N, C-alpha and C positions, 0 to 999 in steps of 0.2 A: 507490513505484515498483512496476511490474508488468512482466511479460515476455510477449511474444507467442509465443515458442517456448522455454519454460523448460527443455526436455529437453537443450538444448545446454550448460546449466550443469553437467550431470553430468561433462562433459569436464574441468572444473576439478579433479576428483579425480586427474587424471593428473599435476598439478603436483608434489605431494609425492613421487610415485613417480619422476618424472624427476629431482628433486633428489637422492633417495636413490641412483639409478643414477649420477648424475654424481659424487657423493662417493665411491662405491665404485670407479668407474673411475679417479679421481684417486689413490686409495689403492693400487690395483693397479698403476698406472703407476709410482709411487714404489717399490713393492716389487720390481717387475721390474728397475727401474734399479739397485737395490741388489744384485740377484742377479748381474747381468752386468757391472757396473762396479766397479772397485776403489774402496775407500773414499778413496784419495788423489785419484782423478779425479772422484769424485762431485760435489764442490762446483763444479768447473769446468763440468761438463755441466748440472748443475741450474741454474746461473746463466744458461744460454741459454734457459731456459723461463720465460716471463712468466706466472706463475700468477694474479696479480691480474687481468691482462688477460683470461685465459681465464674467470675467474669472472664478471667484468663482462659479457663477451660472452654467456655462458650465461644470466645473469640477464636480459639484454635479450631474448634469445630466448624465455625463459619469459614475460616481460611481453607480448611480441607475441602469443604463443599465447593468453594469458589474455584480452587485449583482443579477439582474433578470436572467441573462444568467447562472450564477453559480447555482442559485436556480433551474432553469429548468433542469440543468444537474444532479440533484438529488445526491448531495454529501452524502457519507456514511462514518461514523467514527466507530471506534471500531473493534472488532474481531468477526469472525464467526467460531464456532467450528463445525467440521464435522467428524463423525466417518468414518474412512477408514479401510476397511478390507484388510489386507495384508497377502499373502500366503508366509511366510518365510520358510526357510529350517531348518529341524531338523537334526543336524549332531552329530553323536557319533564317537569319536575317541577311538579305542581300541589299547592299547599298550602292547606288549609282554614284561613282566618283568622277564622272566626266566634268569638263570645265563649265558646262552649262549649270552645274549645281552651285556655282559661286554666285549666281544671280541673287540679288538682295531684295527681291520682291517680298520676301519674308525675312525678318531680322533674326540673327545677323546676316545669314544667307541660307540658301536651301540646304546645303550640306550640313552646316552646324545645327540647324533645326532638326534634321533627320537624326543626327548623332544624339541629341538630347532626347528625342522621342524614343529612340532605340534603347537607351539606358533606362528610361521610365518603364518601358515594356518589360525589360529583364527584371526589374525590381519587383514586378508582380508575379514572377514565376516562383514556384515552390518545389524545388527538387527536380525540375525538368531540365533536360539537356538543351543547350543553346550553342549555336555556332554563328560565325560571321563570314559573309562573302562580299568582297569588293569587286565591282565590275565597271568597265567602261567599254573599250573596244574588245576586251576579253575579260574573263572572270578569274579570280584567284581566291583560294580559301584562306582568309586571314586568321581564322580561329576554328579549329575542328569542333565537333559536338562535344560539349563538356558541361559539368556542373560547377566548374570553377568560374563563377560569374566575374570575379575580379580580373581574371585573364581576358575575358571577353570585353569587359569595360576598357581595359588598356588598349586592346586592339581597335575598339571603336574610336577612342580618343586619338589614335595615331592616323586615322583616315584623313586623307586630303586628296586633292586632284592630281597629285603626283604618284599616288599609290599604284595606279595602273597607267603606265606610260603610253599605252596605245589608246588613241582617241576614239570617240564614238560611244554609243549606248547599246551594247549587244546583250539584250535581256536573255536571248536564247542561250548564250554561253553560261549565264548565271543559273538558269533552270537546269541545264545539263550537269553542271558541277554540283548543284544541290542534289540531284537524283543520285549521283555517284557517292556523295557524302553521306546520304541517308543509309546507304548500304542495305542491310537486312532488317532495318527497323520496320515494325508493322505499319501498313499503309494508313490505318485509321489513327495512328499516334504520331504523325509527323506533319509539319506545316512549313511552308516557305512564305515569308513576307518580303516583298520587294518594294524598296523605296526608290523611286525614279521620277524625274520630271518629264520623261517621255520624249525628250528632244534628241536629235541626232541618232535616231533609231537605226539599227542594223540587225540583220537576221530576222527570222520568222518566229517571234515569241509565242504566238498562239499555237502554231503547229508543234513547237517543241513542248509546250505545256501539256497538250493533249497526249503526246507520245510518252511523257513522263508519268 
């Protein structure tokens, strides 16, 4: 619940003050009656005053005041749907699947380590689109840009050195494919991360990157 004019709710602070004043007035009334009326006549006069009725009437007045203040505060129920434009990141991860990635200079081997790092990277994303490119002698889009991270995780787990049958490390082909895959996404909101050991290079990666 929300309120359109919540300042009126401050008026509810008057309720306990009014209750205290009412109790004090009742006590003073009894005290004055005891001062001016003899103890013998007091029960007879007190019997003419319907105190429960006075309390109920006062309670109803307080309830009416409370409801009026809440009404003036303009309570609002339900939900408001609003379209929010968010500029997320389009991220493509390009993984070298050439045979040299089977080297075990890092454990268990280069390719498996890259797969773990890629999954850790995706776990840090929040609503951004991510895709996967595998490349060796040529490049192939294993997973297009998506927010379905589970699908990308599955594609990463399936990577091996047989994913791309053509040998070599053609980084240029990965960059070209990434540029095509980004499509019309804003230049400032896209990124390409390339994991490669840099061995068995083919193509001119620097020239292709500048052109992209």
